[in-house]
C-alpha positions in Angstrom: -56.3 30.9 -40.7 -52.5 31.1 -40.3 -51.2 29.7 -37.1 -47.8 30.6 -35.6 -46.2 27.5 -34.2 -44.5 28.2 -30.8 -40.8 27.5 -30.4 -39.7 24.7 -28.1 -39.9 25.4 -24.4 -36.4 25.3 -22.8 -38.0 24.0 -19.6 -38.7 20.6 -21.2 -42.5 20.8 -20.6 -43.0 20.7 -24.4 -46.2 22.0 -25.9 -47.3 23.9 -22.8 -49.4 26.9 -23.6 -48.4 30.3 -22.2 -51.5 30.3 -20.0 -50.8 26.9 -18.5 -47.1 27.9 -17.9 -48.3 30.9 -15.9 -50.7 28.8 -13.8 -48.1 26.2 -13.0 -45.6 28.9 -12.1 -48.1 30.3 -9.6 -48.8 26.8 -8.2 -45.1 26.1 -7.8 -44.6 29.5 -6.1 -47.4 28.6 -3.6 -45.6 25.3 -2.8 -42.4 27.2 -1.9 -44.2 30.0 0.0 -46.3 27.4 1.9 -43.3 25.5 2.9 -41.5 28.7 4.1 -44.4 30.0 6.1 -45.1 26.6 7.7 -41.5 26.3 8.7 -41.3 29.8 10.3 -44.4 29.0 12.4 -42.8 26.0 14.1 -40.0 25.5 16.5 -36.7 26.9 15.5 -34.9 23.9 17.0 -33.8 21.2 14.6 -36.2 18.3 14.6 -35.2 14.9 13.3 -38.3 12.8 13.7 -39.9 10.3 13.8 -42.3 11.4 11.0 -45.9 11.9 12.2 -47.4 13.6 9.2 -46.6 14.7 5.6 -48.3 17.5 3.7 -48.2 18.3 0.0 -49.1 21.9 -1.0 -51.3 22.6 -2.9 -53.6 19.6 -2.4 -55.2 19.8 -5.8 -53.0 20.5 -8.9 -54.5 21.2 -12.4 -52.3 20.1 -15.3 -52.6 19.7 -19.0 -51.4 16.8 -21.0 -47.6 17.0 -21.4 -47.0 19.2 -18.4 -44.6 18.4 -15.6 -44.4 19.6 -12.0 -42.2 18.6 -9.1 -43.9 18.4 -5.7 -42.5 19.9 -2.5 -43.4 18.3 0.8 -43.2 19.0 4.5 -42.7 16.3 7.1 -43.7 17.0 10.7 -43.1 15.3 14.1 -45.9 14.6 16.5 -45.7 18.1 17.9 -46.2 19.7 14.5 -42.5 20.7 14.1 -41.0 20.6 10.7 -38.4 17.9 10.3 -35.4 19.5 8.8 -33.3 16.4 8.1 -33.7 14.6 4.8 -36.8 12.3 4.8 -36.7 9.4 2.4 -40.0 9.3 0.4 -41.6 6.7 -1.8 -43.8 8.2 -4.5 -46.9 6.6 -6.2 -49.6 7.6 -8.7 -52.9 5.7 -8.3 -53.4 6.0 -12.1 -50.3 6.1 -14.1 -52.2 6.4 -17.4 -53.3 9.9 -16.2 -50.0 11.0 -14.6 -46.8 9.3 -13.6 -44.5 10.3 -10.8 -40.7 9.7 -10.6 -38.7 8.7 -7.5 -37.9 12.4 -7.0 -41.5 13.5 -7.1 -41.6 14.7 -10.7 -45.1 14.3 -12.0 -45.8 14.1 -15.8 -49.3 14.5 -17.1 -50.1 11.7 -19.6 -53.8 11.7 -20.3 -57.1 13.3 -19.2 -58.5 12.3 -15.8 -57.7 12.4 -12.2 -55.1 10.6 -10.1 -53.8 10.8 -6.5 -50.1 11.3 -5.9 -48.8 9.8 -2.7 -45.6 10.5 -0.9 -44.9 7.9 1.8 -42.3 7.7 4.6 -42.6 4.4 6.5 -46.3 4.2 7.5 -47.0 7.9 7.0 -48.3 9.4 3.8 -49.3 12.7 2.3 -51.5 13.0 -0.8 -52.4 15.5 -3.5 -54.9 15.2 -6.3 -53.8 15.8 -9.9 -56.4 16.6 -12.5 -55.3 16.5 -16.2 -57.1 18.2 -19.1 -56.4 18.6 -22.7 -54.8 21.9 -23.7 -56.6 24.4 -25.9 -55.3 23.8 -29.4 -55.7 24.9 -32.9 -54.7 23.3 -36.2 -51.1 23.3 -37.3 -51.4 25.4 -40.4 -49.4 26.3 -43.6 -48.0 22.8 -43.8 -46.1 22.3 -47.1 -45.0 18.7 -46.4 -45.4 15.9 -43.8 -43.4 12.8 -43.2 -43.8 9.8 -40.9 -40.9 7.9 -39.3 -41.0 4.9 -37.0 -42.6 6.6 -33.9 -42.1 10.2 -34.8 -43.3 12.6 -37.5 -42.1 15.8 -39.0 -43.6 18.6 -41.2 -42.5 21.7 -43.0 -44.4 24.9 -42.7 -44.3 28.1 -44.9 -40.7 29.1 -45.5 -39.3 25.6 -45.1 -39.2 25.6 -41.3 -39.2 22.1 -39.9 -41.2 20.9 -36.9 -41.2 17.4 -35.4 -43.3 15.5 -32.8 -43.5 12.1 -31.2 -40.7 9.8 -29.9 -37.4 11.5 -29.1 -35.2 9.1 -27.3 -32.4 9.5 -29.8 -32.9 13.2 -30.5 -34.8 12.5 -33.7 -37.0 15.5 -33.2 -34.0 17.7 -33.6 -35.0 20.1 -30.8 -31.7 19.8 -28.7 -33.3 17.5 -26.1 -34.4 13.9 -25.9 -37.9 14.6 -24.4 -40.8 13.3 -26.5 -43.5 15.7 -27.5 -47.2 15.4 -28.4 -47.0 18.8 -30.1 -44.9 19.9 -33.1 -41.6 21.4 -31.9 -39.3 23.5 -34.1 -36.1 21.8 -35.2 -33.1 23.6 -33.9 -30.5 25.5 -35.9 -32.5 27.9 -37.9 -32.5 25.8 -41.0 -35.0 26.0 -43.8 -35.6 22.8 -45.8 -37.2 21.9 -49.1 -37.9 18.3 -48.1 -37.7 15.9 -45.1 -36.9 12.1 -44.8 -37.6 10.1 -41.6 -36.2 6.8 -40.6 -36.4 4.5 -37.6 -35.0 7.0 -35.1 -33.3 9.5 -37.2 -34.4 12.4 -39.5 -32.9 14.3 -42.4 -33.7 17.5 -44.2 -32.6 18.8 -47.6 -32.1 22.5 -48.2 -33.2 24.2 -51.4 -29.5 24.3 -52.4 -29.2 20.6 -52.0 -27.3 20.4 -48.7 -28.3 17.4 -46.5 -28.5 17.6 -42.7 -29.5 14.7 -40.4 -30.2 14.3 -36.7 -31.1 11.6 -34.2 -29.6 8.1 -33.8 -26.2 7.6 -35.4 -25.3 4.1 -34.1 -24.5 2.9 -37.6 -23.4 6.2 -39.2 -26.9 7.0 -40.6 -26.4 10.7 -40.0 -23.5 10.6 -42.5 -21.4 13.1 -40.6 -18.3 10.9 -40.5 -19.0 9.5 -37.0 -20.9 6.6 -35.6 -22.0 5.1 -32.3 -23.5 8.4 -31.2 -26.6 10.5 -31.3 -27.3 14.1 -32.2 -30.3 16.1 -31.1 -29.6 18.9 -33.5 -29.0 18.8 -37.3 -25.5 18.0 -38.5 -24.3 18.3 -42.1 -23.8 15.1 -44.1 -20.1 14.9 -45.0 -18.8 15.1 -48.6 -20.3 18.3 -49.8 -22.6 16.6 -52.2 -25.6 18.4 -53.7 -28.7 16.2 -53.5 -32.0 16.4 -55.3 -33.7 13.6 -53.3 -33.2 12.1 -49.8 -34.7 9.0 -48.2 -34.2 7.5 -44.7 -34.5 3.8 -43.8 -34.2 1.9 -40.6 -30.5 2.6 -40.0 -29.3 3.9 -43.4 -29.9 6.9 -45.5 -29.7 7.4 -49.3 -29.8 10.3 -51.7 -29.7 11.1 -55.4 -27.4 14.0 -56.4 -28.5 16.7 -58.8 -26.4 14.8 -61.4 -28.4 11.6 -60.8 -25.8 9.6 -58.9 -27.1 7.6 -55.9 -25.2 7.6 -52.6 -26.0 5.8 -49.4 -24.6 5.8 -45.8 -25.1 4.1 -42.5 -25.9 0.4 -41.8 -24.9 -2.2 -44.4 -25.7 -5.5 -42.9 -27.4 -6.9 -46.0 -25.8 -4.7 -48.7 -28.4 -1.9 -48.5 -25.8 0.7 -49.3 -25.4 -0.9 -52.7 -21.7 -0.4 -53.0 -20.8 -4.1 -53.3 -19.9 -4.6 -49.7 -21.8 -6.4 -47.0 -21.5 -5.9 -43.3 -19.3 -2.8 -43.6 -21.2 0.3 -42.3 -20.3 3.7 -43.6 -20.6 7.0 -41.7 -20.1 8.9 -44.9 -21.9 8.7 -48.3 -20.7 5.9 -50.6 -21.5 5.7 -54.3 -24.0 3.0 -55.3 -22.4 0.7 -57.8 -23.5 0.1 -61.3 -23.1 3.5 -62.9 -26.9 4.0 -63.1 -28.5 7.4 -63.3 -31.4 7.7 -60.8 -34.4 10.0 -60.7 -35.6 8.8 -57.3 -34.6 6.6 -54.4 -36.3 4.9 -51.4 -34.5 3.5 -48.3 -36.5 0.8 -46.6 -35.8 -1.4 -43.6 -32.7 -3.2 -44.8 -33.1 -2.7 -48.5 -33.2 0.2 -51.0 -34.9 0.8 -54.3 -34.6 3.4 -57.0 -36.0 4.4 -60.3 -33.6 5.4 -63.1 -34.2 8.4 -65.4 -35.6 5.9 -68.0 -38.2 4.6 -65.5 -36.5 1.3 -64.8 -36.7 0.0 -61.2 -33.7 -1.4 -59.3 -33.4 -2.7 -55.7 -30.6 -3.9 -53.5 -30.0 -5.2 -49.9 -32.0 -7.8 -48.0 -34.2 -10.0 -50.3 -36.2 -11.8 -47.6 -39.6 -12.6 -49.0 -38.5 -11.4 -52.5 -38.5 -7.7 -51.4 -36.1 -6.8 -54.2 -38.5 -8.0 -56.9 -35.9 -9.8 -59.0 -37.5 -13.2 -58.9 -35.3 -14.6 -56.2 -34.8 -14.4 -52.4 -31.0 -13.8 -52.6 -29.6 -10.7 -51.0 -27.9 -8.3 -53.3 -25.1 -5.8 -52.5 -25.4 -4.0 -55.8 -28.6 -2.9 -57.7 -30.6 -5.6 -59.5 -33.4 -4.9 -61.9 -37.0 -5.4 -60.7 -38.4 -8.0 -63.2 -41.4 -7.3 -65.4 -40.1 -4.4 -67.4 -42.4 -1.9 -65.6 -42.0 1.8 -66.4 -42.3 3.3 -63.0 -42.9 6.9 -61.9 -42.8 6.2 -58.2 -41.3 3.6 -55.9 -41.3 2.9 -52.1 -39.3 0.4 -50.1 -40.9 -0.8 -46.9 -39.5 -3.3 -44.3 -40.0 -6.5 -46.2 -42.0 -5.4 -49.3 -41.9 -2.7 -51.9 -44.3 -1.1 -54.2 -44.3 1.1 -57.3 -46.7 3.1 -59.5 -46.3 3.0 -63.3 -46.4 6.1 -65.5 -50.0 5.1 -66.4 -51.0 5.0 -62.7 -51.1 1.2 -62.1 -49.8 0.0 -58.7 -47.6 -3.1 -58.3 -46.1 -4.6 -55.1 -43.7 -7.4 -54.3 -42.2 -9.1 -51.2 -43.9 -10.2 -48.0 -47.7 -10.6 -48.2 -48.3 -12.0 -44.7 -50.6 -9.1 -43.7 -52.0 -8.3 -47.1 -49.6 -5.5 -47.7 -49.2 -6.3 -51.4 -52.8 -5.4 -52.0 -53.4 -8.2 -54.5 -56.1 -10.0 -52.6 -53.7 -12.5 -51.1 -52.6 -12.9 -47.5 -49.8 -15.1 -46.2 -48.1 -15.7 -49.6 -45.0 -13.7 -50.6 -44.1 -12.7 -54.2 -40.5 -12.2 -55.5 -41.9 -10.5 -58.6 -44.3 -7.5 -58.9 -48.0 -8.3 -58.6 -50.8 -5.9 -59.6 -52.7 -4.2 -56.7 -56.3 -5.1 -56.9 -59.2 -2.7 -57.5 -58.3 -1.1 -60.8 -57.4 2.2 -59.2 -55.2 4.8 -60.8 -52.6 6.1 -58.3 -50.2 9.1 -58.4 -48.2 8.2 -55.3 -47.5 5.2 -53.1 -45.9 4.7 -49.7 -45.0 1.6 -47.7 -44.9 1.1 -44.0 -43.8 -2.0 -42.0 -46.8 -4.2 -42.8 -49.1 -1.8 -44.6 -49.2 0.3 -47.8 -51.0 3.5 -48.7 -51.5 5.2 -52.1 -53.0 8.4 -53.4 -55.1 8.9 -56.5 -54.7 11.9 -58.8 -57.8 13.3 -57.2 -56.2 13.1 -53.7 -58.2 10.2 -52.4 -56.1 8.0 -50.0 -56.4 4.2 -50.0 -54.5 1.8 -47.7 -54.1 -1.9 -47.4 -52.4 -4.5 -45.2 -52.4 -4.8 -41.4 -54.9 -2.5 -39.6 -54.3 -3.7 -36.0 -53.5 -0.2 -34.7 -55.7 1.7 -37.2 -52.8 1.7 -39.7 -55.3 1.9 -42.6 -57.2 4.8 -41.3 -60.4 3.1 -42.5 -62.4 3.4 -39.2 -61.6 0.0 -37.7 -58.7 -2.3 -36.7 -59.5 -4.7 -39.5 -56.8 -5.5 -42.0 -57.4 -5.7 -45.8 -55.5 -7.4 -48.6 -57.1 -5.0 -51.1 -57.2 -1.1 -51.0 -59.7 0.5 -48.7 -60.4 4.2 -48.6 -59.2 6.2 -45.7 -62.1 7.5 -43.6 -63.2 11.1 -43.1 -63.7 12.3 -46.7 -60.4 14.2 -46.7 -58.3 14.7 -49.8 -54.5 14.8 -49.7 -51.7 16.2 -51.7 -49.3 13.6 -50.2 -49.2 10.7 -47.8 -46.3 9.1 -45.9 -46.4 5.7 -44.2 -43.9 5.4 -41.3 -41.7 2.3 -41.0 -44.1 1.2 -38.3 -47.8 1.5 -37.8 -48.8 5.1 -38.5 -49.4 7.3 -41.6 -49.5 11.0 -42.1 -50.9 13.2 -45.0 -51.1 16.8 -46.1 -54.4 18.3 -47.3 -54.7 20.9 -50.0 -55.5 23.5 -47.4 -52.1 23.0 -45.8 -53.2 21.0 -42.7 -51.6 17.7 -41.5 -53.4 14.6 -40.4 -52.1 11.4 -39.0 -53.6 8.0 -38.1 -52.6 4.7 -36.6 -50.3 4.0 -33.6 -49.8 6.8 -31.1 -47.8 5.4 -28.3 -45.2 8.3 -28.4 -47.5 11.0 -29.6 -46.5 10.5 -33.2 -50.0 11.5 -34.4 -49.5 15.0 -33.1 -53.1 15.3 -31.8 -52.1 16.3 -28.2 -53.1 12.9 -26.8 -50.2 10.4 -26.3 -50.9 6.7 -26.1 -53.3 4.3 -27.9 -54.1 4.6 -31.5 -56.6 6.2 -33.9 -58.5 4.3 -36.7 -59.3 7.6 -38.5 -57.2 10.6 -39.4 -56.5 13.1 -36.6 -55.5 16.6 -37.2 -52.0 17.7 -36.1 -52.5 20.5 -33.6 -50.5 23.2 -31.7 -51.3 24.9 -28.4 -53.4 28.0 -28.5 -51.4 31.0 -27.6 
């Protein structure tokens, strides 16, 4: 069934269904009317206190997860007259996991349940009960691609329209706001993209014509728009007019391969991750990676970058802590160095302190930090500065690296993960880690998987639906329930209209 994903709500109550908006509008109207009618029924003479009672109307407020509502209150003196002067109130929620309340009385629904909101002046209080339910939802459909960032995720639907969900403190959802969302929200600007790339707190999209756009955090110039030290909550064009075939976003840098096979990077360069021979010199515009190599693919990781040439040779550059560059040393490199072993790679992925690749025959290899079993070779706590074979004898078609976990996809679409599982990162039904590949639970098959540079992973099924698993503190799983984590894949959903 095809689902039309709703546009972002301009009110900031993202993901709210039309029905719940109407209900809340009526409730808010009743607050205002109640206040007016109460005031007209009392003395017309100004009353200044002291406060004898406080009322909040209505006394019971139904909300859905993600909704916001600002309470109105009336304060009365001992004779029942409305106090017209400003009364200082202290607000409190008895269960902030269900709903929080700000100093100005703005209530935000967080999770299902019931909580009491209290407004207090001195020793006098008024209360209202807030009950929170899950919204009616349906699957996000017609998904052509899905990508995981640090604490946000994005997907493309039919026609190349981009939607993002999760954390949004730096505008990385691209929806012209900084409000996080548990539901997919349409990226502003009317762009259509062929692919997406997500970093720590920025996102990028590549059009079918090869034009690159980025949005979100730009502290180090990772948006590539010739500025730095800022943020942008809407897509901005990457400077230089280059036509890219591939984009990849890391922690605070971004890289791309042009249609001619030249690699460019921009943003942070603290360890040489831009690959242009400099260290410590950030760049807000794309700089050419040194070495004259012709690349077929590229992967920006934490503070390192890896790429595969058109001949299948793997090169990495940047931070080499734990041997994450795979060159047999732990020395940082500001220009590309060959990954040792002479592997003929078809896919490569740079994580935070490890990297992995898949050969043209489907064998998986990893190198770098193994403290959490993320190399998948049956070893935990030992690092390797050279590629080691992933255990299990599986044949893989794709591989993706997170912070301390790795996932890969077989040609048949079966997903396996390994490494740390403390937040359900592996999707294997528990929080146990594994230093060898374990299958993702649920019996799903995927056409692609993407591990974020943190603790969650997302994948796209052949039917065009998106699933995510792992950490969900900011709603990055897109399952309408912020907070906690999931040890199994959860379907990304949208509100029912």
